[in-house]
All heavy atoms as an XYZ file, in Angstrom:
650
protein
N     -27.631     -4.523      0.758
C     -27.502     -5.600     -0.179
C     -28.599     -5.435     -1.227
O     -29.740     -5.196     -0.898
C     -27.625     -6.931      0.550
C     -27.318     -8.077     -0.325
S     -27.385     -9.724      0.419
C     -27.195     -9.508      2.100
N     -28.230     -5.556     -2.455
C     -29.175     -5.403     -3.546
C     -29.474     -6.765     -4.151
O     -28.602     -7.613     -4.272
C     -28.605     -4.483     -4.624
C     -28.302     -3.107     -4.137
C     -27.021     -2.759     -3.793
C     -29.305     -2.170     -4.015
C     -26.729     -1.494     -3.346
C     -29.024     -0.908     -3.566
C     -27.730     -0.554     -3.225
N     -30.705     -6.950     -4.528
C     -31.077     -8.171     -5.234
C     -31.095     -7.877     -6.720
O     -31.577     -6.832     -7.150
C     -32.451     -8.657     -4.789
C     -32.536     -9.225     -3.384
C     -33.975     -9.601     -3.064
C     -31.660    -10.447     -3.246
N     -30.561     -8.775     -7.479
C     -30.566     -8.601     -8.922
C     -31.405     -9.705     -9.542
O     -31.422    -10.839     -9.066
C     -29.149     -8.661     -9.505
O     -28.574     -9.921     -9.169
C     -28.281     -7.553     -8.952
N     -32.117     -9.350    -10.568
C     -32.933    -10.322    -11.284
C     -32.271    -10.572    -12.631
O     -31.917     -9.647    -13.341
C     -34.353     -9.779    -11.497
C     -35.074     -9.520    -10.219
C     -35.126     -8.242     -9.689
C     -35.692    -10.554     -9.537
C     -35.787     -8.003     -8.508
C     -36.354    -10.321     -8.353
C     -36.399     -9.040     -7.828
N     -32.096    -11.800    -12.960
C     -31.467    -12.121    -14.223
C     -32.244    -13.212    -14.940
O     -32.863    -14.060    -14.313
N     -32.206    -13.172    -16.235
C     -32.894    -14.176    -17.026
C     -31.855    -15.009    -17.767
O     -30.955    -14.479    -18.367
C     -33.840    -13.506    -18.018
C     -34.860    -12.650    -17.338
C     -34.804    -11.303    -17.182
C     -36.035    -13.071    -16.683
N     -35.869    -10.855    -16.476
C     -36.667    -11.934    -16.153
C     -36.651    -14.310    -16.477
C     -37.849    -11.979    -15.453
C     -37.838    -14.351    -15.773
C     -38.431    -13.202    -15.273
N     -31.989    -16.283    -17.651
C     -31.109    -17.199    -18.363
C     -31.955    -18.185    -19.137
O     -33.167    -18.262    -18.952
C     -30.210    -17.946    -17.379
C     -29.256    -17.022    -16.670
C     -28.141    -17.792    -16.056
N     -27.245    -16.858    -15.394
C     -26.212    -17.207    -14.723
N     -25.914    -18.475    -14.599
N     -25.450    -16.319    -14.161
N     -31.292    -18.930    -19.950
C     -32.026    -19.950    -20.705
C     -32.560    -21.010    -19.754
O     -31.893    -21.406    -18.811
C     -31.104    -20.596    -21.738
C     -30.685    -19.667    -22.844
C     -29.809    -20.359    -23.856
O     -29.800    -21.600    -23.888
O     -29.130    -19.652    -24.603
N     -33.743    -21.409    -19.969
C     -34.353    -22.423    -19.127
C     -35.480    -21.830    -18.306
O     -35.777    -20.651    -18.358
N     -36.119    -22.672    -17.535
C     -37.254    -22.242    -16.734
C     -36.784    -21.691    -15.396
O     -35.755    -22.074    -14.859
C     -38.201    -23.419    -16.513
N     -37.554    -20.783    -14.845
C     -37.289    -20.283    -13.514
C     -36.724    -18.874    -13.518
O     -36.340    -18.326    -14.540
N     -36.685    -18.299    -12.341
C     -36.193    -16.943    -12.121
C     -34.918    -17.040    -11.296
O     -34.863    -17.751    -10.290
C     -37.249    -16.114    -11.381
C     -36.892    -14.703    -11.000
C     -36.707    -13.858    -12.256
C     -37.978    -14.103    -10.134
N     -33.878    -16.323    -11.693
C     -32.594    -16.365    -11.006
C     -32.497    -15.170    -10.059
O     -32.620    -14.028    -10.485
C     -31.452    -16.314    -12.022
C     -30.051    -16.227    -11.439
C     -29.696    -17.539    -10.757
C     -29.050    -15.900    -12.520
N     -32.326    -15.415     -8.788
C     -32.117    -14.356     -7.796
C     -30.679    -14.443     -7.310
O     -30.169    -15.514     -7.007
C     -33.063    -14.514     -6.609
C     -34.535    -14.261     -6.858
C     -35.330    -14.536     -5.599
C     -34.754    -12.848     -7.321
N     -30.031    -13.314     -7.215
C     -28.657    -13.281     -6.732
C     -28.400    -11.982     -5.995
O     -29.273    -11.127     -5.882
N     -27.246    -11.835     -5.466
C     -26.875    -10.604     -4.764
C     -25.781     -9.910     -5.544
O     -24.956    -10.542     -6.183
C     -26.376    -10.909     -3.341
O     -25.278    -11.797     -3.437
C     -27.469    -11.523     -2.501
N     -25.781     -8.595     -5.464
C     -24.762     -7.803     -6.146
C     -23.919     -7.107     -5.083
O     -24.431     -6.360     -4.260
C     -25.412     -6.768     -7.057
N     -22.642     -7.375     -5.083
C     -21.725     -6.751     -4.141
C     -20.760     -5.870     -4.912
O     -20.325     -6.214     -6.005
C     -20.907     -7.805     -3.381
C     -21.735     -8.640     -2.456
C     -22.091     -9.928     -2.812
C     -22.169     -8.137     -1.251
C     -22.838    -10.708     -1.971
C     -22.925     -8.909     -0.398
C     -23.265    -10.197     -0.751
N     -20.447     -4.747     -4.328
C     -19.432     -3.876     -4.921
C     -18.158     -4.060     -4.112
O     -18.047     -3.595     -2.982
C     -19.877     -2.414     -4.895
C     -18.841     -1.488     -5.424
N     -18.493     -1.458     -6.755
C     -18.056     -0.576     -4.822
C     -17.544     -0.562     -6.931
N     -17.266     -0.021     -5.768
N     -17.209     -4.751     -4.679
C     -15.958     -5.011     -3.995
C     -14.913     -4.010     -4.462
O     -14.806     -3.708     -5.644
C     -15.471     -6.433     -4.279
C     -16.409     -7.549     -3.847
C     -15.860     -8.888     -4.298
C     -16.593     -7.521     -2.349
N     -14.148     -3.495     -3.527
C     -13.080     -2.557     -3.876
C     -11.942     -3.323     -4.534
O     -11.641     -4.463     -4.182
C     -12.586     -1.841     -2.634
N     -11.299     -2.675     -5.468
C     -10.202     -3.300     -6.206
C      -8.959     -2.437     -6.048
O      -8.932     -1.299     -6.499
C     -10.571     -3.434     -7.683
C      -9.497     -4.026     -8.516
N      -9.197     -5.360     -8.482
C      -8.636     -3.471     -9.383
C      -8.198     -5.592     -9.314
N      -7.841     -4.457     -9.869
N      -7.958     -2.953     -5.372
C      -6.694     -2.238     -5.190
C      -5.602     -2.999     -5.926
O      -5.449     -4.204     -5.748
C      -6.312     -2.136     -3.711
C      -7.255     -1.245     -2.939
O      -7.790     -0.306     -3.546
O      -7.445     -1.486     -1.732
N      -4.854     -2.280     -6.745
C      -3.745     -2.897     -7.444
C      -2.456     -2.633     -6.684
O      -2.188     -1.507     -6.290
C      -3.631     -2.342     -8.860
C      -4.752     -2.776     -9.763
C      -4.538     -2.339    -11.188
O      -3.445     -1.823    -11.507
O      -5.475     -2.506    -11.980
N      -1.677     -3.676     -6.483
C      -0.411     -3.572     -5.771
C       0.688     -4.017     -6.718
O       0.624     -5.109     -7.285
C      -0.414     -4.448     -4.497
C       0.924     -4.386     -3.806
C      -1.515     -4.014     -3.561
N       1.693     -3.174     -6.874
C       2.816     -3.489     -7.749
C       3.780     -4.394     -6.995
O       4.244     -4.053     -5.908
C       3.518     -2.193     -8.166
C       4.499     -2.403     -9.298
O       4.551     -3.527     -9.836
O       5.192     -1.442     -9.651
N       4.067     -5.557     -7.530
C       4.932     -6.526     -6.863
C       6.388     -6.416     -7.299
O       7.221     -7.200     -6.869
C       4.420     -7.953     -7.118
C       3.006     -8.238     -6.598
C       2.608     -9.655     -6.955
C       2.940     -8.020     -5.096
N       6.697     -5.431     -8.139
C       8.080     -5.217     -8.550
C       8.823     -4.418     -7.487
O       8.234     -3.906     -6.538
C       8.113     -4.462     -9.873
C       7.466     -5.234    -11.006
C       7.467     -4.443    -12.259
N       6.553     -3.303    -12.109
C       6.352     -2.387    -13.025
N       6.999     -2.434    -14.169
N       5.502     -1.404    -12.815
N      10.133     -4.311     -7.639
C      10.940     -3.529     -6.698
C      10.628     -2.049     -6.896
O      10.618     -1.550     -8.005
C      12.438     -3.796     -6.901
C      12.755     -5.251     -6.553
C      13.277     -2.853     -6.050
C      14.192     -5.642     -6.814
N      10.356     -1.360     -5.785
C       9.995      0.060     -5.804
C      11.124      0.847     -5.158
O      11.696      0.420     -4.150
C       8.678      0.292     -5.031
C       8.307      1.764     -5.017
C       7.566     -0.530     -5.610
N      11.463      1.996     -5.729
C      12.466      2.882     -5.134
C      11.769      4.138     -4.641
O      10.961      4.730     -5.345
C      13.551      3.269     -6.146
O      12.943      3.925     -7.245
C      14.307      2.064     -6.629
N      12.072      4.511     -3.412
C      11.552      5.737     -2.817
C      12.725      6.583     -2.335
O      13.645      6.066     -1.696
C      10.644      5.434     -1.625
C       9.308      4.796     -1.902
C       8.603      4.471     -0.593
C       8.443      5.729     -2.717
N      12.688      7.867     -2.630
C      13.721      8.774     -2.151
C      13.227      9.427     -0.866
O      12.165     10.046     -0.842
C      14.016      9.856     -3.198
O      14.385      9.212     -4.415
C      15.133     10.764     -2.747
N      13.997      9.268      0.196
C      13.663      9.889      1.473
C      14.156     11.329      1.430
O      15.292     11.580      1.028
C      14.319      9.116      2.640
C      14.036      9.775      3.965
C      13.833      7.675      2.648
N      13.317     12.291      1.816
C      13.749     13.691      1.799
C      14.968     13.910      2.708
O      15.139     13.208      3.714
C      12.539     14.457      2.337
C      11.386     13.542      2.170
C      11.931     12.155      2.232
N      15.821     14.889      2.365
C      17.009     15.146      3.188
C      16.638     15.550      4.620
O      15.662     16.259      4.837
C      17.713     16.305      2.482
C      17.084     16.412      1.147
C      15.765     15.753      1.205
N      17.428     15.062      5.566
C      17.218     15.381      6.980
C      18.532     15.824      7.588
O      19.594     15.334      7.221
C      16.716     14.154      7.742
C      15.380     13.653      7.290
C      14.946     12.435      8.098
O      15.630     12.011      9.020
N      13.809     11.876      7.738
N      18.434     16.734      8.545
C      19.627     17.146      9.286
C      19.753     16.277     10.521
O      18.806     16.113     11.280
C      19.536     18.622      9.669
C      19.656     19.543      8.469
C      19.768     20.998      8.878
O      19.728     21.289     10.090
O      19.893     21.828      7.975
N      20.947     15.712     10.695
C      21.215     14.809     11.803
C      22.404     15.343     12.574
O      23.379     15.830     11.982
C      21.514     13.380     11.273
C      21.825     12.431     12.408
C      20.353     12.870     10.452
N      22.337     15.253     13.908
C      23.452     15.672     14.760
C      24.247     14.430     15.145
O      23.697     13.467     15.677
C      22.951     16.408     16.014
C      22.174     17.657     15.598
C      24.105     16.769     16.932
C      21.532     18.386     16.761
N      25.550     14.454     14.868
C      26.413     13.315     15.173
C      26.805     13.327     16.648
O      26.438     14.224     17.402
C      27.675     13.345     14.294
O      28.399     14.538     14.581
C      27.305     13.293     12.822
N      27.595     12.330     17.069
C      28.014     12.230     18.469
C      28.898     13.392     18.891
O      28.916     13.782     20.053
C      28.769     10.926     18.694
C      27.892      9.713     18.587
C      28.683      8.458     18.842
N      27.858      7.302     18.552
C      28.308      6.090     18.457
N      29.603      5.850     18.608
N      27.498      5.092     18.196
N      29.670     13.939     17.933
C      30.564     15.045     18.281
C      29.926     16.402     17.948
O      30.617     17.379     17.697
C      31.914     14.895     17.580
C      31.779     14.685     16.086
O      30.642     14.532     15.618
O      32.812     14.654     15.399
N      28.570     16.464     17.969
C      27.780     17.685     17.790
C      28.045     18.395     16.466
O      28.131     19.619     16.411
C      28.000     18.653     18.956
C      27.376     18.131     20.231
O      26.399     17.395     20.185
N      27.954     18.493     21.359
N      28.158     17.643     15.399
C      28.284     18.205     14.063
C      26.970     17.928     13.340
O      26.469     16.810     13.351
C      29.470     17.576     13.301
C      29.523     18.086     11.881
C      30.773     17.836     14.033
N      26.425     18.948     12.722
C      25.177     18.800     11.979
C      25.499     18.427     10.532
O      26.249     19.127      9.853
C      24.366     20.102     12.005
O      24.145     20.480     13.361
C      23.036     19.923     11.317
N      24.920     17.322     10.088
C      25.110     16.888      8.696
C      23.740     16.668      8.059
O      22.741     16.456      8.748
C      25.957     15.603      8.605
C      25.294     14.460      9.370
C      27.363     15.836      9.098
C      25.963     13.128      9.164
N      23.699     16.750      6.743
C      22.464     16.493      6.004
C      22.568     15.107      5.378
O      23.539     14.795      4.702
C      22.260     17.557      4.934
C      20.895     17.479      4.281
C      20.658     18.636      3.349
C      20.256     19.809      4.218
N      19.710     20.925      3.438
N      21.557     14.280      5.639
C      21.562     12.888      5.192
C      20.411     12.675      4.216
O      19.285     13.113      4.455
C      21.408     11.945      6.403
C      21.342     10.497      5.949
C      22.528     12.148      7.390
N      20.706     12.024      3.105
C      19.666     11.593      2.171
C      19.710     10.075      2.077
O      20.724      9.449      2.371
C      19.869     12.200      0.775
O      21.128     11.786      0.284
C      19.784     13.704      0.812
N      18.588      9.488      1.681
C      18.535      8.026      1.594
C      17.614      7.612      0.451
O      16.751      8.375      0.017
C      18.032      7.431      2.901
N      17.821      6.401     -0.017
C      16.960      5.796     -1.026
C      16.517      4.444     -0.486
O      17.328      3.670      0.008
C      17.705      5.613     -2.367
C      16.816      4.908     -3.377
C      18.169      6.943     -2.905
N      15.217      4.185     -0.548
C      14.671      2.917     -0.095
C      14.379      2.030     -1.296
O      13.813      2.488     -2.283
C      13.358      3.129      0.671
C      13.397      3.931      1.948
C      11.980      4.119      2.467
C      14.244      3.235      2.976
N      14.753      0.782     -1.197
C      14.384     -0.228     -2.178
C      13.547     -1.267     -1.443
O      13.986     -1.813     -0.430
C      15.619     -0.927     -2.756
C      16.493     -0.025     -3.587
C      17.599      0.596     -3.053
C      16.207      0.177     -4.934
C      18.408      1.422     -3.806
C      17.009      0.994     -5.707
C      18.103      1.608     -5.138
O      18.897      2.414     -5.905
N      12.347     -1.529     -1.919
C      11.514     -2.538     -1.275
C      10.589     -3.168     -2.306
O      10.388     -2.646     -3.397
C      10.708     -1.956     -0.108
C       9.551     -1.100     -0.527
C       8.282     -1.637     -0.630
C       9.723      0.242     -0.813
C       7.217     -0.858     -1.017
C       8.672      1.033     -1.186
C       7.406      0.475     -1.299
N      10.038     -4.314     -1.938
C       9.009     -4.949     -2.746
C       7.999     -5.599     -1.813
O       8.310     -5.948     -0.675
C       9.585     -5.962     -3.741
C      10.305     -7.130     -3.119
C       9.633     -8.324     -2.896
C      11.648     -7.049     -2.785
C      10.284     -9.397     -2.332
C      12.310     -8.114     -2.226
C      11.622     -9.285     -1.999
O      12.270    -10.345     -1.437
N       6.780     -5.725     -2.288
C       5.684     -6.281     -1.502
C       5.717     -7.797     -1.619
O       5.736     -8.345     -2.718
C       4.328     -5.733     -1.995
C       3.182     -6.360     -1.236
C       4.298     -4.222     -1.860
N       5.737     -8.460     -0.469
C       5.760     -9.914     -0.447
C       4.329    -10.461     -0.385
O       3.968    -11.359     -1.132
C       6.581    -10.430      0.759
C       6.515    -11.935      0.855
C       8.009     -9.959      0.651
N       3.509     -9.897      0.505
C       2.129    -10.346      0.686
C       1.204     -9.183      0.338
O       1.041     -8.256      1.125
C       1.919    -10.804      2.125
C       0.564    -11.446      2.345
O      -0.185    -11.600      1.366
O       0.275    -11.803      3.500
N       0.595     -9.213     -0.838
C      -0.212     -8.083     -1.295
C      -1.482     -7.907     -0.467
O      -1.908     -6.785     -0.231
C      -0.560     -8.244     -2.771
O      -1.286     -9.429     -2.967
N      -2.091     -8.979     -0.029
C      -3.316     -8.838      0.773
C      -3.008     -8.204      2.126
O      -3.776     -7.379      2.615
C      -4.008    -10.186      0.947
O      -3.168    -11.085      1.635
N      -1.889     -8.539      2.736
C      -1.516     -7.921      4.009
C      -1.166     -6.446      3.822
O      -1.460     -5.619      4.686
C      -0.327     -8.665      4.629
N      -0.570     -6.092      2.692
C      -0.225     -4.697      2.431
C      -1.469     -3.839      2.279
O      -1.485     -2.681      2.687
C       0.637     -4.590      1.171
N      -2.534     -4.389      1.735
C      -3.761     -3.621      1.522
C      -4.648     -3.624      2.763
O      -5.215     -2.601      3.137
C      -4.533     -4.179      0.305
C      -5.888     -3.522      0.161
C      -3.724     -3.993     -0.950
N      -4.736     -4.750      3.446
C      -5.677     -4.884      4.553
C      -5.132     -4.297      5.852
O      -5.861     -3.635      6.591
C      -6.057     -6.372      4.750
C      -6.893     -6.570      5.994
C      -6.795     -6.885      3.535
N      -3.858     -4.499      6.149
C      -3.323     -4.123      7.457
C      -2.931     -2.664      7.578
O      -2.826     -2.150      8.688
C      -2.117     -4.997      7.798
C      -2.508     -6.446      7.993
O      -3.658     -6.750      8.274
N      -1.554     -7.335      7.840
N      -2.697     -1.974      6.479
C      -2.245     -0.581      6.514
C      -3.126      0.233      5.574
O      -3.506     -0.248      4.504
C      -0.761     -0.473      6.062
C      -0.276      0.954      6.120
C       0.113     -1.358      6.909
N      -3.457      1.470      5.976
C      -4.302      2.318      5.135
C      -3.605      2.651      3.814
O      -4.186      2.509      2.749
C      -4.640      3.605      5.877
C      -5.506      4.552      5.090
S      -7.218      4.088      5.001
C      -7.749      4.448      6.635
N      -2.346      3.097      3.878
C      -1.576      3.436      2.678
C      -0.159      2.905      2.897
O       0.647      3.525      3.586
C      -1.569      4.950      2.468
C      -0.897      5.352      1.181
O      -0.289      4.526      0.495
N      -0.989      6.622      0.852
N       0.145      1.758      2.308
C       1.417      1.105      2.604
C       2.613      1.859      2.029
O       3.709      1.783      2.564
C       1.415     -0.357      2.146
C       1.539     -0.558      0.666
C       2.779     -0.752      0.097
C       0.430     -0.571     -0.146
C       2.907     -0.948     -1.258
C       0.544     -0.769     -1.496
C       1.786     -0.951     -2.058
N       2.425      2.616      0.937
C       3.538      3.401      0.384
C       3.932      4.518      1.353
O       5.118      4.744      1.595
C       3.146      3.993     -0.968
C       2.967      2.968     -2.061
S       4.511      2.247     -2.598
C       5.062      3.511     -3.696
N       2.955      5.213      1.908
C       3.239      6.275      2.868
C       3.828      5.690      4.151
O       4.744      6.265      4.734
C       1.978      7.061      3.189
C       2.218      8.217      4.127
C       0.951      8.979      4.454
O      -0.135      8.563      4.091
N       1.101     10.085      5.129
N       3.327      4.548      4.587
C       3.848      3.916      5.793
C       5.306      3.504      5.609
O       6.136      3.676      6.508
C       2.999      2.701      6.155
N       5.648      2.987      4.441
C       7.031      2.603      4.159
C       7.939      3.822      4.133
O       9.060      3.791      4.656
C       7.110      1.848      2.825
O       6.195      0.760      2.857
C       8.504      1.336      2.560
N       7.473      4.921      3.555
C       8.259      6.160      3.546
C       8.494      6.678      4.951
O       9.586      7.105      5.298
C       7.535      7.237      2.705
O       7.299      6.713      1.399
C       8.365      8.499      2.587
N       7.455      6.630      5.798
C       7.591      7.092      7.182
C       8.585      6.233      7.966
O       9.384      6.754      8.749
C       6.217      7.093      7.875
C       5.234      8.087      7.308
C       5.672      9.516      7.542
O       6.227      9.839      8.587
N       5.425     10.364      6.576
N       8.536      4.927      7.761
C       9.496      4.048      8.437
C      10.907      4.332      7.966
O      11.857      4.373      8.754
C       9.120      2.562      8.213
C       7.852      2.228      8.972
C      10.251      1.640      8.647
C       7.293      0.858      8.660
N      11.068      4.579      6.673
C      12.395      4.904      6.132
C      12.933      6.216      6.697
O      14.110      6.322      7.032
N      12.076      7.231      6.831
C      12.511      8.511      7.401
C      12.863      8.352      8.865
O      13.810      8.959      9.365
C      11.407      9.554      7.255
C      11.226     10.057      5.861
C      10.103     11.076      5.771
O       9.435     11.387      6.743
N       9.887     11.582      4.569
N      12.135      7.524      9.577
C      12.380      7.330     11.001
C      13.678      6.563     11.222
O      14.415      6.827     12.182
C      11.212      6.577     11.629
C      11.237      6.647     13.131
O      11.868      7.506     13.698
N      10.521      5.752     13.759
N      13.990      5.600     10.368
C      15.196      4.791     10.546
C      16.467      5.515     10.121
O      17.557      5.111     10.525
C      15.060      3.474      9.773
C      14.055      2.544     10.415
O      13.696      2.772     11.580
O      13.632      1.582      9.753
N      16.353      6.557      9.286
C      17.547      7.305      8.866
C      18.109      8.076     10.041
O      19.315      8.139     10.248
C      17.205      8.247      7.687
C      18.321      9.248      7.455
C      16.976      7.434      6.443
N      17.230      8.674     10.819
C      17.680      9.550     11.916
C      18.249      8.785     13.078
O      18.088      7.685     13.341
C      16.519     10.410     12.399
């Protein structure tokens, strides 16, 4: 923690603390992500290639930043896992 000294109009010395807070910007608009193509085996043992597009938007920006390290990568991983 750093102490900062500041001078303002009037008598006395102002002591305060300086914090460096991280600033993360979260886009609240609808985001589209393309899931890379995957090969999937059907019930009758036929191999097909599946592609997908994810549409999502962030509802709670503080939860998206605090609870997950990288929410865009986490959303992509969930989308790839649910396609198969």
